C-alpha positions in Angstrom: -90.9 -168.3 -163.9 -87.5 -166.5 -163.4 -87.2 -163.9 -160.6 -87.9 -160.4 -162.0 -85.2 -157.8 -161.8 -85.5 -155.5 -158.8 -85.3 -151.7 -158.5 -82.9 -150.9 -155.7 -82.1 -147.6 -154.1 -78.7 -147.3 -152.5 -77.6 -144.5 -150.1 -74.1 -144.2 -148.7 -71.5 -141.6 -147.9 -69.7 -140.8 -151.2 -66.3 -140.2 -149.5 -63.5 -142.8 -149.4 -64.3 -145.3 -146.8 -65.4 -148.9 -146.4 -69.1 -148.3 -146.4 -69.1 -146.2 -149.5 -66.8 -148.5 -151.4 -68.9 -151.6 -150.5 -72.1 -149.8 -151.5 -70.6 -148.8 -154.8 -69.2 -152.3 -155.5 -72.5 -153.8 -154.6 -74.4 -151.5 -157.0 -72.0 -152.5 -159.8 -72.5 -156.2 -159.2 -76.3 -155.9 -158.8 -76.5 -154.0 -162.1 -74.4 -156.6 -163.8 -77.0 -159.2 -162.6 -79.8 -157.2 -164.3 -81.2 -155.1 -161.4 -81.9 -151.4 -161.7 -79.7 -149.3 -159.3 -80.4 -145.8 -158.0 -77.7 -144.1 -156.0 -79.0 -141.3 -153.8 -76.4 -139.0 -152.1 -75.1 -135.4 -151.9 -72.3 -136.4 -154.3 -71.5 -139.2 -156.7 -70.0 -142.1 -154.6 -66.2 -142.5 -155.0 -66.3 -145.7 -156.9 -69.8 -145.6 -158.3 -70.0 -147.6 -161.5 -71.0 -146.1 -164.9 -73.1 -148.1 -167.3 -76.6 -149.3 -168.0 -79.1 -149.7 -165.2 -77.1 -147.4 -162.9 -78.5 -143.9 -162.0 -77.4 -141.2 -159.7 -79.8 -138.8 -157.9 -78.0 -135.8 -156.2 -79.3 -134.4 -153.0 -79.2 -130.6 -152.9 -78.3 -129.2 -149.5 -79.1 -125.5 -149.1 -77.5 -123.2 -146.5 -80.1 -121.0 -144.9 -79.2 -118.2 -142.4 -81.9 -119.6 -140.2 -79.8 -122.7 -139.4 -76.4 -122.6 -137.8 -75.5 -125.8 -139.6 -76.8 -127.0 -143.0 -79.3 -129.9 -142.7 -78.8 -133.0 -144.8 -81.3 -135.4 -143.2 -84.4 -133.7 -144.4 -83.3 -133.0 -148.0 -82.1 -136.6 -148.2 -85.4 -138.0 -147.0 -87.3 -135.9 -149.5 -85.1 -137.1 -152.3 -85.4 -140.7 -151.1 -89.2 -140.4 -151.2 -89.2 -138.7 -154.6 -86.9 -141.3 -156.2 -88.8 -144.2 -154.6 -92.1 -142.9 -156.0 -90.9 -141.9 -159.5 -89.0 -145.1 -160.1 -91.2 -147.5 -158.1 -88.2 -148.8 -156.0 -88.7 -152.2 -154.4 -86.2 -151.6 -151.7 -83.9 -148.9 -150.3 -80.6 -150.2 -149.0 -78.9 -147.6 -146.7 -75.3 -148.0 -145.7 -74.3 -146.5 -142.4 -77.1 -145.6 -140.1 -76.5 -141.9 -139.5 -78.4 -140.2 -141.1 -79.3 -142.6 -143.9 -81.5 -145.0 -141.9 -83.4 -142.1 -140.1 -83.9 -140.4 -143.5 -85.2 -143.6 -145.0 -87.8 -144.1 -142.3 -89.0 -140.5 -142.7 -89.1 -141.0 -146.5 -91.3 -144.0 -146.1 -93.7 -142.1 -143.9 -94.1 -139.5 -146.7 -95.2 -142.1 -149.2 -98.8 -143.3 -149.6 -99.5 -146.8 -148.4 -99.8 -148.1 -152.0 -96.0 -147.7 -152.3 -94.6 -149.4 -149.2 -90.9 -148.8 -149.4 -88.8 -151.6 -147.8 -85.7 -150.5 -145.9 -82.6 -152.5 -145.3 -80.0 -150.9 -143.0 -76.4 -152.1 -143.1 -74.2 -151.1 -140.2 -70.5 -150.6 -141.0 -68.7 -149.5 -137.9 -68.6 -146.2 -136.2 -72.4 -145.7 -136.7 -72.6 -148.3 -133.8 -69.2 -148.2 -132.0 -69.0 -144.4 -131.8 -72.4 -142.8 -132.5 -74.2 -145.6 -130.8 -72.6 -144.5 -127.5 -73.6 -140.9 -128.0 -76.9 -140.0 -126.1 -77.5 -137.5 -128.9 -77.6 -140.2 -131.6 -78.2 -143.5 -129.9 -82.0 -143.3 -129.5 -82.4 -142.1 -133.1 -80.3 -145.0 -134.4 -82.3 -147.5 -132.3 -85.5 -146.0 -133.7 -84.3 -146.3 -137.3 -83.2 -149.9 -136.8 -86.5 -150.9 -135.1 -88.3 -149.5 -138.2 -86.1 -151.0 -140.8 -87.3 -154.2 -142.6 -84.0 -155.9 -142.1 -80.6 -155.1 -140.5 -77.3 -156.4 -141.6 -73.7 -155.9 -140.3 -70.5 -156.6 -142.1 -69.0 -158.8 -139.4 -70.0 -160.9 -136.4 -68.0 -158.5 -134.3 -70.3 -155.6 -135.5 -73.4 -157.7 -134.8 -72.3 -158.3 -131.2 -71.4 -154.6 -130.7 -74.7 -153.5 -132.0 -76.6 -155.7 -129.6 -74.3 -154.6 -126.7 -74.3 -150.9 -127.3 -77.8 -150.3 -128.8 -79.7 -153.1 -127.2 -81.2 -154.2 -130.5 -83.4 -157.2 -130.0 -84.3 -157.8 -133.6 -82.5 -160.4 -135.8 -79.3 -159.0 -137.4 -77.9 -160.8 -140.3 -74.1 -160.9 -140.8 -73.2 -160.4 -144.5 -69.5 -159.9 -144.8 -67.9 -157.4 -147.2 -66.7 -158.6 -150.6 -64.3 -157.4 -153.2 -64.0 -158.3 -156.9 -60.7 -156.9 -158.3 -60.6 -155.2 -161.7 -57.9 -155.7 -164.2 -54.7 -153.7 -163.2 -54.0 -151.2 -165.9 -50.2 -151.5 -165.4 -47.8 -154.3 -164.8 -46.3 -154.8 -161.3 -42.8 -153.9 -162.5 -44.0 -150.7 -164.1 -45.7 -149.5 -160.9 -42.7 -150.4 -158.7 -40.5 -148.5 -161.1 -42.8 -145.4 -161.0 -42.6 -145.5 -157.3 -38.8 -145.5 -157.4 -38.3 -148.9 -155.8 -34.8 -150.3 -156.1 -33.9 -153.9 -156.5 -34.4 -155.8 -153.3 -36.5 -153.0 -151.8 -39.8 -154.1 -150.3 -43.2 -152.3 -150.9 -45.5 -152.0 -147.9 -48.9 -150.6 -148.5 -51.6 -149.0 -146.4 -55.1 -147.9 -147.6 -57.4 -145.9 -145.4 -59.4 -142.7 -144.9 -56.9 -141.6 -142.3 -59.5 -141.2 -139.6 -58.3 -141.2 -135.9 -59.2 -144.9 -135.4 -56.8 -145.9 -138.2 -54.0 -144.8 -135.9 -51.6 -143.4 -138.5 -49.3 -142.5 -135.5 -48.8 -146.3 -134.9 -48.4 -146.9 -138.6 -45.5 -144.5 -138.7 -44.1 -145.8 -135.5 -44.0 -149.3 -137.0 -42.3 -148.0 -140.1 -39.7 -146.2 -138.0 -38.9 -149.5 -136.2 -38.3 -151.1 -139.6 -36.2 -148.3 -140.9 -32.8 -149.7 -139.9 -33.7 -153.3 -140.4 -34.3 -153.6 -144.2 -34.9 -151.5 -147.3 -38.6 -150.7 -148.0 -41.0 -148.0 -149.0 -44.4 -147.5 -147.5 -47.1 -146.4 -149.9 -50.1 -144.8 -148.3 -53.3 -144.7 -150.5 -55.0 -141.9 -148.6 -58.7 -141.2 -148.7 -58.2 -137.8 -147.2 -55.6 -135.0 -147.0 -52.3 -136.5 -145.6 -50.7 -133.1 -144.8 -51.5 -133.2 -141.1 -49.1 -136.2 -140.8 -46.2 -134.8 -142.8 -44.5 -133.4 -139.7 -44.5 -136.8 -138.0 -43.1 -138.4 -141.1 -40.2 -136.0 -141.1 -39.7 -136.3 -137.3 -39.3 -140.0 -137.6 -36.9 -139.7 -140.4 -39.2 -141.4 -142.9 -39.2 -138.7 -145.6 -37.5 -141.0 -148.1 -39.5 -144.1 -147.1 -43.2 -142.8 -147.2 -45.0 -142.2 -150.5 -48.6 -140.9 -150.5 -51.2 -141.1 -153.2 -54.5 -139.5 -152.6 -58.0 -140.6 -153.8 -56.7 -143.4 -156.1 -59.4 -145.2 -158.1 -57.3 -147.8 -159.9 -56.1 -149.3 -156.6 -55.4 -152.7 -158.3 -52.2 -151.1 -159.8 -50.8 -150.7 -156.3 -52.3 -153.8 -154.7 -50.7 -156.1 -157.2 -47.3 -154.3 -156.8 -47.2 -154.6 -153.0 -45.3 -157.2 -151.0 -47.3 -156.8 -147.7 -50.2 -154.7 -146.4 -49.7 -152.8 -143.1 -52.7 -151.8 -140.9 -52.6 -150.3 -137.3 -56.2 -149.5 -136.5 -57.4 -149.6 -132.9 -60.6 -151.1 -134.1 -62.2 -152.2 -137.4 -65.6 -153.6 -138.2 -64.1 -155.7 -141.0 -61.1 -153.9 -142.8 -62.0 -154.0 -146.4 -58.5 -153.0 -147.4 -57.1 -156.3 -146.1 -59.6 -158.1 -148.2 -58.7 -156.0 -151.3 -55.0 -157.1 -150.8 -56.0 -160.7 -150.2 -57.9 -160.8 -153.5 -54.7 -160.1 -155.3 -52.7 -162.6 -153.3 -51.0 -160.2 -150.9 -51.0 -160.9 -147.1 -51.2 -158.2 -144.5 -49.8 -157.5 -141.1 -52.2 -155.9 -138.6 -53.4 -155.6 -135.0 -55.8 -158.3 -133.8 -58.8 -156.1 -133.3 -62.5 -156.0 -134.1 -63.6 -157.9 -137.2 -60.1 -158.3 -138.6 -59.8 -161.9 -137.4 -62.9 -162.8 -139.4 -61.1 -161.7 -142.5 -57.6 -162.9 -142.1 -56.3 -166.0 -140.3 -53.0 -165.2 -138.5 -50.2 -167.4 -139.7 -52.1 -168.6 -142.7 -53.3 -165.6 -144.7 -51.5 -162.8 -142.8 -50.1 -161.8 -139.5 -52.0 -160.5 -136.5 -50.4 -159.2 -133.2 -52.0 -157.6 -130.1 -53.1 -154.0 -130.5 -50.4 -151.4 -129.9 -47.4 -153.8 -130.0 -45.5 -152.1 -132.8 -42.4 -154.0 -131.7 -44.0 -157.4 -132.5 -45.6 -156.0 -135.6 -42.3 -154.8 -137.0 -40.5 -158.0 -136.1 -43.2 -160.0 -137.8 -43.1 -157.9 -140.9 -39.3 -158.2 -141.0 -39.5 -162.0 -140.8 -42.1 -162.2 -143.6 -40.1 -159.9 -145.9 -37.0 -162.0 -145.3 -38.8 -165.2 -146.2 -40.3 -164.8 -149.7 -41.4 -168.4 -149.8 -43.5 -168.1 -146.7 -44.9 -164.8 -147.8 -45.9 -166.3 -151.2 -47.6 -169.2 -149.5 -49.6 -166.8 -147.3 -50.5 -164.8 -150.4 -51.8 -167.8 -152.1 -53.8 -168.8 -149.1 -55.2 -165.3 -148.8 -56.3 -165.3 -152.5 -58.1 -168.6 -152.0 -59.8 -167.5 -148.9 -60.9 -164.2 -150.5 -62.3 -166.1 -153.5 -64.1 -168.7 -151.5 -65.5 -166.6 -148.6 -65.5 -163.0 -149.7 -66.0 -162.8 -153.5 -69.0 -161.3 -155.3 -70.1 -164.7 -156.2 -70.2 -165.7 -152.5 -71.7 -162.5 -151.1 -74.0 -160.7 -153.6 -76.5 -163.6 -153.8 -77.1 -163.2 -150.1 -78.1 -159.6 -150.6 -80.4 -160.5 -153.5 -82.0 -163.2 -151.4 -82.5 -160.6 -148.5 -84.1 -158.1 -150.9 -86.5 -160.7 -152.2 -87.4 -161.9 -148.7 -88.3 -158.4 -147.4 -90.1 -157.6 -150.7 -92.0 -160.9 -150.8 -91.0 -161.5 -154.4 
């Protein structure tokens, strides 16, 4: 008898960021495999798919004068319990521990025993590395993890950090991020023309939510080191308002080199037009953006931090240098841009690694198996 389709709730932050993007892509892939997907959040996730078997349940957050700050955790937990009961969810998969895992544990406590909601918590990064250190959050995160039916992280680096910072003794399964590129609406030449690239001008690309850990200051410092060495443009696909960085762009004389596009959904247009990715984070749990580029055959240059070495192999699928060494990063970028054959070989290796290790076909069945294991079906 074939396995029956599952009813899966997914909660994530709807803003642009790795956890929300992974959750949305996972929902899309699961729905395509016949499962019923229910997204629960205060806003429709940035890349939430549309189509059959995909539903969105908004959480209404009220502002009462009684509270200094609006509360999200309690309305979220109530909506989780409501959706779980009405749609007989088999499992609730929460991405990012705060406050989603805590809300899920509370939602389960609201339900009668005949509907035992299974909870899977996926840790993505700062919910461990930043909030896990905070005495105001750490104990609540530990409690939620202890009461989850399963815990996953997106890298071995994150698994080790979770054990180190939170003292979690339960098994934690590493299930890496994945990316399945969609068809690019426009041709590479069209995109480069729209961006104003001249013949012989390289296109560097950076994708991020611009949070402090992304170190946009080091990104611009690296670009400034390249300014006199070769012609290029740096395209930043920004998941937040870029205006706080405009003054630094001008101070470094990069006004004609840096192009910003905010909240882009058709990222494949830009990914397939790029020559090289550029990332300067001080830490990363995985770096989904590097994988997105790899999937379209584009290598990246980055600092050797966090989970990035689990994604890209330096010298084979990209370039990694020690954190903060913008001189070495700029020199490596220049060498790659002046050697198209080597860059092309890296891109092909990157595409192969992405397909074999980090595709939907490689990763999504692992989530399906985990769901069935915790549900006993």
